N, C-alpha and C positions, 0 to 999 in steps of 0.2 A: 230342584229349584234351592237356592242357599237360603237358611233362617235367616228371620230377621234379628240382629242383636238388640239384646235389652239391657239396660242398666240394672245390674242384680241388687237385690234388694235388701240394706245393710241390717248385720245381725241383730243389730241393737234397736231395729223397729220393732223384735218381737218384745221388748220389755214396755209394758203401759206406762212406766212412768217417764221413761225415753218421751214419749207420746204427746206428756200431758204435762210436765213441768214446764213452767215459763221461765226465757232468760230473761234475766231482769239487768240490763246494763244499756247505757245511753250511747249513741252516734259519735263516735267524737267530732272534734272540729272540722277537721280534715276532709271526714264523710260527709257532714252537712254542709259545707263549703260546695263539696265535688257534686254532691245530690242537686242543692239548689241553682249552683250555675250548668249544670247541666239540664236541669228540667226548665230553664229559664231558656234555653237554646231550644228545646222541642214546643218551649210556648212562645215565642218570637216567630218559629216559623211553620206552627201551624195554627196562629192566630193569621198569618195572611190566608192560607187556604181554605180557612174556615167560615173568611168573613163573604167569600162569594157561595157559599153553600146553601146560605139561606134565598139566595137573591138570583143566582147565575140564572137559573132555569128559566125564572120569568123576564130577567133582562135577555137573555140569548133569544128570547120568539121575536123579539121586535128588530133582531139582526135582519141585514139580506137575504142572508143563507141559515137561519133560525128558524124555520118552521117545522122540521121533523125532529121529531122527539127522540130519537135514535141517535141523532148526531149530536146533540146535547148532551144525551148519555155519555156519547164515545169524549166530547170535549172533557166532561168531569171525571169521565174514567182514565184518560189517556196518561194521567199522570201516576196512576197506580202502574199501569202497565210500563211505563219506562224504568218506574222504581223495581219493578220485578224482573228486568231482564241485568240490571246493576247491582241490586242489594248484597247478593252472592258476590262476585266476586270484588267489589269493594269493602265488604265484609270480609272476605280473605286477606287483599292487601291491609287493611288495619291491623291483622295480627302480625304482618313483616313490616311495614315501614314506618307504623305508629299511628295512635286513633286520629292526631289531631289534624295533621297532615291531610287525610283523610276527610276531617270534617270541615276544614276551611275550604279545601276545593271544590266541597259538594255544595256546599254553602254562595262560593261564588257561581255555581250553575245554576244554582235556584234565584240568585240575583237577576241573574244572564236572561232568566225565562221569563221573569215578573216583566224587565223593559221590552221584550218583543213584543208580550201579551200587551203591556202598556200602550204602544205605537199601534197595535191593531183596530181595526175597528169590523171587521169579520168574524166569525166564528171559527173558520180556518184557520187565519190569524192568531187567535186565541188559540186554538187548539196547539197551535205549534209551540206557542210560548209555555204552553202547562206540560208540553210534553218536553222541553228545555229544561224546565222546574223539574221534573219529576227523575233528568238523569241524575240531580243531587242526590242520591241515595245514600242516605247518612245513618239511618237510623239503628243499622247495625253498628256501628262505629261509635256512636253516642252510648247506645245499651250496655256494648261490651268494655265502654269506657265507665261507665256507671257499675262494672260487676268489677272491674280491675280494683278500681278506688273504695270499694266498701267491704267489709265484712256481710260473710254470707246470712247472720244470723240478723242483720237491717239490710238485707241486698231488696228483700219486698217491701219494706218503707221506703226506700230510697227509689223502686219504681211507682210504688203509690203516689211518690212525690211527682216524678213524670206523668201520671197518668193524672193526679190534682191538676197541675200546670196545664194540662192538655183539658180537661173539663175546663175549667175558670176561663181561658179562652176560647173554648167552645161557646159559653155562657156569655163571655164579652161579646162574641161575635154576632150571637145573635141580638143582644141589645142595640149594637150600633152599625151594623150591615146596611139595616134601610134608610137610616139617615145619611150614611155616606155614601151611598148611592144616590142619594137623592144631590147631595153638597157638592160632591168630588166627581161622582162617573164613576164606571168601571176600570174607566182608563187611570184615572185617582188612586182606585184602591189597588191596582196594580201595582201604581208607583210606591204607594206604601208598604206593601210586600217586600218592594227592595229594597226599602229604608230598613225594615224590619231583620232582613238579612242581613246586612250590611252592620247591623247593631248584634245580631249574634255572632258573626266573625268576629267583632270585637270582644264579646263575652269567650269564645273559644281562647283565646291568643292572650287573654289577659286576667281572665278570673278563675277558670279551670284548672285546678291543680294539674301539674303534669301527671302522666300515668305514668306506670312500668315500661320499661323499657320493651320493645317487642322480641319474642322470643321463639323457638319452633315450636310449632305445633304438635301435640303429642298424639290427639286425636284424627285418625286416617279421614280426607273426607268421606269418604265411600260410606264409613261407620256414621258420621253427619246426619247424612241422605238415607240411611236405612236404620238408624234406632227408632226401636218402635217407640218409645217414650218421647222423642221429639218430633215422628210422627203426629202423635196426639197434638201435639202444643202444634205443627204447622197447618192441619186440617182445621184445627180449632180458631185460628185467627184468621184464615179465610172466610170462615163462617161468619165470623163476627163481624170483621170490616164489609163483605159483602152486604150483607143482611141490612147495617148502618144507612151503605151509601142508597140503597135498594129502596129502603123506607122513609128516607130523607128527601125522594122524588114524590113520593106520596102527601108525608104528611102536612108539608104549609099549605098544599091545597085543602086538605080537610080542614084545617083550621079556620082556612078564608071561607069555605062552604058552612063551617058553625058560627060565621059572623064577625071573626077577628081578622081586621088589614092586614095584610103582607108587615106594614112598618110597625105594627102591635105585636108581634107574636114573641117577640121578646118578654112581655108579661108571663108568658107562660114558659118558655123556655130558661128563665132565670131562675125563679123559684123553683122549678123541678129541678137543676141541676143542682143546685145549691144543697137542697135538703136532701137529694141523692147522694150528695158528700157525707153525710151526717149519718144515713141509713147503711151504708159500707161499710161504717167502721167494726160494727160488730161480727158481720162475718168475716173480714179478714184477721180482726183476733182471735177469731175461731182459727181461720187454718193455718196463721204462723206462728202464735205464740202454743195452742195447743195442740198443733199436730191434726187439724180437720182440713189439708188440703183436700182431699179428695171429694167428700161429700160436701163442703164448700163449691169446688169447680162445678160438679156434677148439678149441683140445686140452681145453680147460677145459670147455667146453661137450658138447663128445664125453664127456668123463669124465662128466658128470653123467648122460646119458643110459645110460652104462653101468651107472651105479649103480643106476638106476630099474629098468633089467632084472633086476640083480643080485639086488636087493629080491624081483622077484616070485617070485624062485625060491628064497632063499635060506632056511637052519632054524639055528636054534643060536646061543647067546647069543655064539659067539666070532665068528663068521662076521658077524652080524649087527655087530658092533663094528667089524670092519675095511671092511665096505662103507659104515658110517655115517663112518669117519674120509676114506675116499674124496672122499664127500660132502661133509664139511665143507672139505675141501682145495681141490675146483673151488668151491664157494659162496663162500669168503673171498677167491679171486682175482679170480673176477667181480665181487662185490659193489665191492669197491677200483679196479677197471679202470673201471668202465661209467660211474661219476659224473663221472670224472675225464676221461673221454673226451669225454662232452656238454660238459664246461665250454670243451675245447680246439675243438670242432666249431662251438660256440655262444659263443664267448667274448662278442660283442657285446649280447645278450639272454641272459646267464644266469638270470636269475632265469624269465624264461618257457621257456626250454628245460628248464631240469630242475622247473618247475611240471608240464609234460606228462609227462616221464620221470617225475616220485613219481605221478601221475597212472595211468600203466598199472603202475607197482610197486604202488599201490594197487590197481587192479581184478586185478591179479594175486593179491593177498593176498585179494579178495574171491571170485575166481573157483573157486580153492584150496580154500576151506574152503566153498562152496557144491554146485561140480561132486564135489569128493573127496567132500562128505558123502553126495550122490546115489550114484555109484560103489560106495561102500562098502555102501550100505544095500540097493541093487537088483543089483549084480553083485559084490561080496566084494573084500576085499584085493587081490587081485593086479592087477584091473582098477584100480585107483586107481594103483598104479606104472605099468602099462603105458600109461593116460591120460598121466601126465606124460612117459613116452619119447616119444609118440608127439608132445607139444608141443615137448618139447625137440629133436627131428629136424627140426621145422618153423624152430626157429630156428636150427640150424647150418644148414640152406640157405639161412636168408634175410640170416644172418650172413657165408658163404661171401664175396661179393663186396664185403664191407667194405675200404676202402682204408685205407691210414696215417694217422694224424692229422695234423694242420696240425703244420709244424714248429714247434720252440720262438719263441715274438714272435710268430708270422705268424698263431696261432689267430684264427678270426674273419676273416681276409682275405676269404673268399668275401662276408660279411656290408658289409663295408667296400665291396670292390668295387660291390654290388650298390645 
């Protein structure tokens, strides 16, 4: 069996000063514009998707074919399954034809799927619309574009802007989802998704700076698939998003049982998400400015595992809110760190590597919905959280042997050497 290649550890990592000395310079105007505009594309797209997360499971039960929790889980997870099929080819394509053409085409599919779902009054029809939305798998192209347009020392900061924009849209969706469902219905929410998709196309065409032209990929695709450092990142993002989707099939019902009606859940989610952004700053600074990437990532995974175990036992509104705060701190740190690490491990083939990464992320979304729905139906709430904890423990074991990422200016050195 051939050995699995791994990125070599740069010689200067042995120098403690190289690990701890902070780099003090600011993002350029072009880097800031690129980061903010690309983060806004993520935000516009994800806002529409997040709007259904807190309300869809309850809404779907009122549909003619919506009495099966597993079918509802499929409707929630089919988006991720379709993304899983297309992230790799579209990421690879963005390396060759350019980032913007792929991004615009994917957003057009997203809009078309939203319109199909808006005209559907059955769970099956909505599932088809969400599958079409999932075919617009552009996360790899967007993330690769961020890496193209920012220097490595600012890349995690740029990814954190993306993560922050996603987190803020998630918090906003929790605030407005129930009022929107009451005022415009689920069909109206899907129409809103289509409008947000059109706005994202405008941002792509007119606000995102022009990325560098496509160039031949120096990192063979086989190495993208077998690189041990990248495998760890791929396992991690699958575990992270599977646990996210699965737990949010249960958390809304837990809050309702604790005495908080569905349309009041935002009073918990919003402050929890906002406070988590403040609490994540310390770990992020330790990871990127002082070379503590590995311990911060491992500690965040461990915290995610503990959170799932706590959810399996916790009761009462305030304890649930406290556990949610811990979840979002760990989730936000990992969501910002991992794509930045992928771009550093595979600079010579970012689109392809991030395509694989986003494929496993999408598989996590799909498996979280389907397996979470199955566990909830057959084993109950606690089984969902225990299942998530088991997956996260596996991630922690696999991540334990991770190496420090390539030094600044040396990312992709293994690809060039190969």
